[in-house]
C-alpha positions, 0 to 999 in steps of 0.5 A: 671481901668488897672490892674498891671502885678502882679494883673493879675497874682494873678487873674489867680492864684485865678481863677485856684485855684477855678476850680474843680479838675475834670476840669484837670482830665477830659481833655486829655490835659497836666494838669495845675498843673505840676505833681511832678512825670512823668505822665503815658501818652505819652509825647513830647521829651521836657516833657520826658526830664523834668522828666528824665534828672533832679532831679525834673520838677521845677528848684527850686526843683532840688538839682543840680540847683542854682544861684550864688552870689558874694562877694568882698574879703578883704585882697588882694592888687592889686597895683591899678589894674595896671596889675603888680599883679594878683591872679587867679585860686584858689584851693579848699578851705580846713578847717584845724587848725581852719581856711580856706586855699586856694592856687592860682596863684600869679604873681607880676612883675615890668611890666604888660604882653605883651600878648600871641601874643607878647610872643616872647618879654617876658624875665626873667622879662617881662611876656607874659601872666597873669599867666607867671612868676607866683608862687603858693601862699596861704592865710588863713581866719577865715570866708571865706570873709577876708583873710590873705595872707601867702606868697609863697607855691611853688616857681618857681624851678631853670631851667631846672626843671619842672615849672622853667618858671611858676607854676600855676593853683594849687589844693590841695589833702589831703591823709593819713595825708599828703598834695599834691599840683598839678599844671601846670609847664611851661618850656617856656613863655606861648604863644610861642607854645600855652599853653603847659605844664605838671602837677607836684606835691609838698607835705608837712606834713602841709598845711603851708608847707614846700613843697617839689617838687616831681621833676617829671611829674605826668600826661604826655601829650598825644601821638601825635594825641591824644586829650590831646597831647599839654596840661594837665591843671587845675589838680583837685583831689578828693578821690573816691573808695579809689583812687585819681580821678584827673580831668583835662582840655585839649585843642583839635582841634584848627581849628581855635578855641580850643575845651576845654574838661575834662579828668580823670586820676586815681591813688592809690598813690598821686605821681602816676602812674596815668592812664588816663581813656579809655573813655576820655574826660569824659566831652565835654565842660567847661573851668576850672575844678570844681567837687565835690562828690554828692550823690553816684557820682560826680557833675561838674560845666561846665562853658565856652566853648562847646555845654554844657557850663553853665550847672551843670552835674552829673555822678553816676560813676564819668565818664559818665556825664549828664546835671543835670541843666542849669544856668547862671553867673557861677563862673570862675575857681571855687575852692569850699569848699568841706568838703568831697572831701578827705573823700572817702565818698559814699554819697557826701553832696555838696557845698555852697561856694568857691572862683573863679576868674574874668579874666581879671577883668577890660578889657584886658589892663591892664591884671589883675585877681582878686579873689572873693567869690561865694555862692550857694545852691548845698548842700543836707543839705541846703535849700535856696530858694533865691539861687533857683530862676530862670528867672535871669534878668539884669536890668542895660542896660549897662550890655547889651551894653557892649556886643555890636557889634564889629567894623567888625560887624557894617561894615558888616551891613552897607555894607548890607544896602548900597547894598539894597539901590542900 
């Protein structure tokens, strides 16, 4: 009788369990039972990496390895997803006044965006992109699943002030009893010259505002020829060593596709001056910027773009990052709940949930982004075996078919087949 796959695996395990320990000890081959500590023997580069680059030789024992689970949020309306209302790029989640707060990019226009390639057609009422003609809004929640939208936090200021065209991609800092929202301030429709904009900041005595615009650029673009000469995106502050570590993304190279990398600017006051780190860029990959205190250092979620995309990285000094884990289905533009983001902790505990976005949510036409909740186990205080599972598998074939060949690729294959037939 044929045995099932599960029965075969069980039989192999039983046989292995019945073997005397001496069998593994008497051979020079690598042992069947994976040692928890690095063996005192010559190892291949791969096995050396397994012990030296990661917390543990097995993913499920690695504190910086996780899978991610997603939940639809309640409380947000998207006008039947017609492209006129979008929410994206959530900030870190904070807990104040007995509830959770989050800030995000909010666009509510009469028409959907025309697209970056048609940016010249945009005007005061027609957006070029999903984040054009946007404001910073906020919402609160008692449980992190159902949210109540509170309205605008940072509106677009009058022209020609920083952000008059659009204020987007914000993040929150709490510093000495005050609150600061950092965000990108556009002075023209996104797409006219790319996605160029500096970082501005507003401050308040309460997370509910009112917010006062600082009115000045706090992190300027780099000088001509420098990697961040055109854009400073996704400002993301945490408190470390008694200072404000503000991480950010920039687009470089562009030949023809942009290379996204992450930089760091440090200040002793929320309004600056911020000094860019001499080793910038400090992360060579990633699209959005998401970091959190972890143990004595800083951990980073590195999603799309670059050689090291879909990795979780760690830097004991907050600067020199190394890959700590490789995973999949990572949250896009993650804004995690980081309880010790602003406590100046010398031993970060990690994260378990937050908000992210899906952009575009239902294809490029109409262009609309939505907020969603993600959960994970990147916490030293949680042990969730389900989050530590690996060998992730998509059982629906439609998931694979939607990543099918383009028309151009099919034509290339067809031409190759025709050439062989001649």
